[in-house]
C-alpha positions, 0 to 999 in steps of 0.5 A, spaced: 473 537 906 479 532 906 482 528 912 489 528 913 492 521 916 499 519 917 503 514 921 508 519 922 504 522 927 500 519 933 493 516 931 487 520 934 484 518 941 477 520 939 472 522 934 477 527 930 482 527 924 489 528 925 488 534 921 483 537 915 484 540 909 479 545 905 481 549 899 487 552 901 487 551 909 490 546 913 487 545 920 492 540 925 488 538 931 492 538 937 498 534 937 502 532 944 509 528 946 507 522 943 512 517 940 508 515 933 511 508 933 511 506 940 505 510 942 509 512 948 508 518 952 515 522 952 516 524 959 523 526 959 522 533 960 518 539 957 523 541 952 523 534 949 515 534 950 515 540 946 520 537 941 516 531 940 509 535 939 512 539 934 515 533 930 508 530 930 505 537 928 510 537 922 509 530 920 501 532 919 503 538 915 508 534 911 502 529 910 498 535 907 504 537 903 505 543 907 511 545 912 512 549 919 513 555 914 506 555 912 503 556 919 499 562 920 496 561 927 498 556 933 495 555 939 500 552 945 496 549 951 501 547 957 499 545 964 504 549 968 505 556 965 512 556 969 514 551 963 512 557 958 519 559 957 522 552 955 516 551 951 517 558 947 525 556 947 524 550 943 518 553 939 523 558 937 527 552 934 522 550 929 518 556 927 522 562 922 520 569 921 515 571 920 512 568 926 505 565 926 500 568 930 500 565 937 496 564 943 499 560 949 494 558 954 495 554 961 490 548 962 488 544 968 489 538 964 489 535 957 486 528 955 492 524 956 498 525 962 502 530 958 504 537 959 504 540 952 499 540 946 500 544 940 495 545 934 496 549 928 493 552 922 497 553 915 496 556 908 497 551 902 
């Protein structure tokens, strides 16, 4: 297993990697709407939060020589399922057919005060 690290995505907030690579699989840890340069949480609405989250996912994938087109499975965590449609709209701007398999889960809270987190698995 090889660790993925990049300054183009936020640093991990615990004892875990931004992502890991095995033979042909890339695992990207849950990313949220955090500006990687300032460390500030993007709090200007769920659409902007989702865009920053996917930009962070994309940055970790890029560090592994992958792209969003290589994603085979995504998991989306939201703190309010009423935001699902907006999250889904932005997600659809970033993903292309054939779309990855995906789960969407409402959670009570996330490790930092954000409203969306996304993790992905990609094939190299």
